[in-house]
Every structure is written in C-alpha cells, then in structure tokens.
C-alpha positions as CSV (number, residue, x, y, z in Angstrom):
1,M,-41.3,-13.4,18.9
2,A,-38.4,-12.6,21.2
3,R,-39.3,-11.9,24.8
4,T,-38.0,-8.7,26.4
5,G,-37.8,-7.6,30.0
6,D,-36.7,-11.0,31.3
7,V,-33.1,-9.9,32.1
8,N,-32.2,-7.2,34.6
9,P,-30.9,-4.2,32.6
10,L,-28.0,-3.8,35.0
11,Q,-26.8,-7.2,34.0
12,R,-26.6,-6.1,30.4
13,Q,-24.2,-3.2,31.1
14,P,-20.8,-3.6,29.4
15,E,-17.8,-4.0,31.7
16,T,-15.4,-2.3,29.3
17,F,-16.0,1.2,28.0
18,D,-12.7,1.7,26.1
19,F,-12.6,1.0,22.4
20,A,-9.9,-1.1,20.7
21,Q,-7.1,1.1,19.2
22,T,-5.7,-0.1,16.0
23,N,-2.2,1.1,16.8
24,Q,-1.8,-1.0,20.0
25,F,-0.2,-4.3,18.9
26,K,3.0,-6.2,18.4
27,V,3.9,-9.1,16.2
28,Y,6.6,-11.7,16.9
29,L,7.9,-14.1,14.3
30,P,10.2,-16.8,15.9
31,I,12.0,-17.3,12.6
32,F,12.9,-13.6,12.5
33,P,12.9,-12.2,16.0
34,T,14.1,-8.7,15.1
35,M,11.2,-8.2,12.6
36,Q,8.9,-7.2,15.5
37,W,10.6,-3.8,15.8
38,F,9.8,-2.9,12.2
39,V,6.2,-4.0,11.9
40,V,3.8,-1.0,11.3
41,R,0.6,-2.7,10.2
42,A,-0.9,-6.1,10.7
43,N,-4.4,-7.6,10.6
44,I,-6.5,-10.1,12.4
45,P,-7.7,-12.1,9.4
46,G,-11.3,-12.6,8.7
47,V,-13.0,-16.0,8.9
48,T,-15.8,-17.4,6.7
49,L,-17.9,-20.4,7.5
50,G,-19.4,-22.0,4.4
51,Q,-23.0,-23.0,4.1
52,T,-25.0,-25.4,2.1
53,V,-28.6,-25.3,1.0
54,Q,-31.2,-27.9,1.8
55,A,-33.7,-28.1,-0.9
56,T,-37.4,-28.3,0.0
57,P,-40.6,-28.1,-2.1
58,F,-41.0,-24.7,-0.6
59,T,-38.2,-22.3,0.4
60,D,-34.7,-23.7,0.3
61,S,-33.2,-23.6,3.8
62,P,-29.6,-22.6,4.4
63,V,-27.7,-25.1,6.6
64,S,-24.4,-24.2,8.4
65,G,-21.3,-25.5,6.8
66,D,-18.4,-27.5,8.4
67,K,-15.3,-25.8,7.1
68,L,-13.7,-22.5,8.1
69,Q,-11.9,-20.5,5.5
70,Y,-9.3,-18.0,6.8
71,D,-8.3,-14.8,5.0
72,D,-4.6,-14.2,4.5
73,F,-2.5,-12.5,7.2
74,N,-0.9,-9.3,6.0
75,M,1.9,-7.6,7.7
76,T,3.6,-4.3,6.6
77,F,7.0,-3.5,7.9
78,L,9.6,-0.7,7.6
79,V,12.7,-1.8,5.7
80,D,15.9,-1.2,7.5
81,E,18.7,0.7,5.8
82,K,20.7,-2.4,4.9
83,L,17.6,-4.2,3.6
84,E,18.3,-7.0,6.0
85,N,14.7,-7.8,6.9
86,L,13.7,-7.6,3.3
87,M,16.4,-10.0,2.2
88,E,15.6,-12.4,5.1
89,L,12.0,-12.7,3.8
90,Y,13.2,-13.0,0.2
91,A,15.6,-15.8,1.2
92,W,12.8,-17.6,3.1
93,M,10.6,-17.5,0.0
94,M,13.5,-18.8,-2.2
95,N,14.0,-21.6,0.3
96,I,10.4,-22.6,-0.4
97,G,10.2,-21.9,-4.1
98,F,13.8,-23.0,-5.3
99,P,13.7,-20.8,-8.5
100,F,17.0,-22.1,-10.0
101,S,17.7,-25.6,-8.7
102,R,16.0,-28.3,-6.7
103,N,19.0,-28.1,-4.3
104,Q,17.7,-24.7,-3.1
105,F,14.6,-26.3,-1.6
106,N,14.8,-26.3,2.2
107,R,18.5,-25.5,2.0
108,L,18.7,-22.7,4.6
109,E,18.9,-23.3,8.2
110,R,16.3,-21.6,10.3
111,P,17.6,-18.3,11.8
112,D,16.0,-19.2,15.1
113,N,17.8,-22.6,15.2
114,L,14.5,-24.3,16.0
115,N,14.5,-27.3,13.8
116,M,10.9,-28.6,13.5
117,D,12.0,-32.0,12.2
118,T,14.5,-34.1,14.2
119,K,15.2,-36.5,11.4
120,S,17.6,-35.5,8.7
121,V,19.5,-36.9,5.8
122,Y,23.0,-35.9,4.6
123,N,22.9,-34.1,1.3
124,S,26.3,-34.1,-0.5
125,S,25.4,-31.2,-2.9
126,V,24.8,-28.9,0.2
127,G,27.4,-30.5,2.4
128,R,25.2,-30.9,5.5
129,N,22.2,-32.7,6.9
130,L,18.8,-31.6,5.6
131,P,15.5,-32.3,7.2
132,T,13.4,-35.1,5.7
133,T,10.2,-33.0,5.7
134,D,9.2,-29.5,4.8
135,S,8.2,-28.5,8.4
136,N,11.2,-26.2,8.7
137,L,9.6,-24.0,6.0
138,Y,6.7,-23.0,8.3
139,T,6.6,-20.8,11.4
140,D,4.0,-19.8,14.0
141,I,3.3,-16.1,14.3
142,L,2.2,-14.4,17.6
143,M,0.3,-11.1,17.4
144,T,-0.4,-9.5,20.8
145,V,-3.2,-6.9,21.0
146,M,-2.6,-4.2,23.6
147,S,-5.0,-2.1,25.6
148,S,-5.0,1.7,25.6
149,K,-2.7,1.4,28.7
150,N,-0.3,-0.8,26.8
151,N,-1.3,-4.0,28.6
152,A,-1.7,-7.2,26.6
153,V,-5.4,-8.1,26.3
154,A,-5.4,-10.8,23.6
155,N,-3.0,-13.1,21.8
156,M,-3.5,-14.4,18.3
157,V,-1.3,-17.4,17.3
158,I,-1.2,-18.2,13.6
159,Y,-0.1,-21.8,13.0
160,R,2.2,-23.1,10.3
161,A,2.4,-19.8,8.4
162,F,4.5,-19.3,5.3
163,P,4.9,-16.2,3.0
164,I,3.1,-16.2,-0.3
165,N,3.6,-12.6,-1.4
166,L,6.3,-10.0,-0.8
167,S,5.5,-6.6,-2.2
168,G,8.0,-4.5,-4.1
169,M,9.7,-1.4,-2.9
170,D,9.9,1.8,-5.0
171,Y,12.7,4.3,-5.0
172,S,12.3,7.9,-6.3
173,S,14.9,10.7,-6.5
174,A,12.0,13.1,-7.0
175,E,11.0,12.9,-3.4
176,S,11.8,16.1,-1.5
177,D,10.9,14.8,2.0
178,T,12.3,11.8,3.7
179,T,10.1,8.8,3.1
180,Y,10.8,5.5,4.8
181,A,10.4,2.4,2.7
182,E,7.7,-0.1,3.5
183,C,7.0,-3.6,2.3
184,T,4.0,-5.8,2.8
185,V,4.3,-9.6,3.2
186,T,1.2,-11.9,2.9
187,F,1.1,-15.2,4.8
188,A,-1.0,-18.3,4.2
189,Y,-1.4,-20.6,7.2
190,Q,-3.5,-23.5,8.5
191,W,-5.5,-21.8,11.2
192,Y,-5.3,-19.3,14.0
193,D,-6.5,-19.1,17.6
194,I,-7.3,-15.9,19.5
195,E,-7.8,-15.7,23.2
196,S,-7.9,-13.2,26.1
197,V,-4.7,-12.8,28.2
C-alpha cells in the first residue's frame, strides 16, 4: 500500500498556475520559411509505447515494449490568394512521388538552399547536379509553444519530416460571407523531441 504523509504538503504545491492555451504557438519549416505566417492549427503528436505479454501459468503479465510509435503531425494553414503556399507543398510532394516520370524524383532544389547531401551527380535530363541520396526530400520542423504572455516555454523539433497527405480545397459561389480557404497537410517523420526553453 502506498504510504502517505511522508512528503511535506508545501513541497507538492505547483509552481505554475496558468494553463496551456491552444492558440499560443508558432511553427517554422526551414524548407518553406513564409509558411509560419499562415499556420492556424498544429498538434503535438501522440506517442504510443508498445507492450508484450509474458505468459505464466496464472495471470499473464504485461511487460513494457521497446519501440515508440509516433502519431502523424498535422498542420492546417490559410491558403494565400495566389495559392503559392499550396503549390509549394504540392511541388514538394511531386518531388517525392514523381507521378509522370522518374526524372521528377528529387528534381527540385530546396527553397531554403540547404542541401542535406554534399555529394551530387550530374544528370543530363535535368541539366544540373542532383544529390545522390534522398535526404533533400526531408526537413526538420520546429514548433514553439508560447505562454499566456507570448514567451516561448517549449520547443518541439520534428526530425526528417515529409508530407504524406495534402487536403483538398473547396470553392463555392453560394457563400454569402467571406470564407478564407484552409488546407491541412499531414507529415510523417522519424521522431521528435520536446523540451523546455
């Protein structure tokens, strides 16, 4: 049975009495620096630690697993009037998926001019050097959580992220009020770290 009364109650008092506000954040994608001004929703992904069961003649006992499974990172953004941020994400996905020709794979240069791979090979069909690996297709994403006073309290860095889903955008002439278009992009990634600032 758990023992009580061993710790001074004053030592158990919380130091922070403010609650986290879900509208206090900012997201930065190095591959698309202007995107941070349009992000309206983002999430800190959930994490699942698997388990295994150790069989016994009596009750089977759960044993902690050894692999973390990360939920996807979802980000909703307002689409600018010229659809530039939507087209940038679409081009990035085409750069990975090469829907019409193998020459499309990894063809685009990174908008942030940060080449992840220093080795390259000249490709005559494109007319320039292309990286020898697919590391240019990934980016790290930084999400900063802010306090109620707009001070950074935590940073979440998502490593080697790439888009796996870009939602559609509906138009309707039946709308009487001005409605701003939103799209949601879903990212897969290897892992993330979150730490206090």
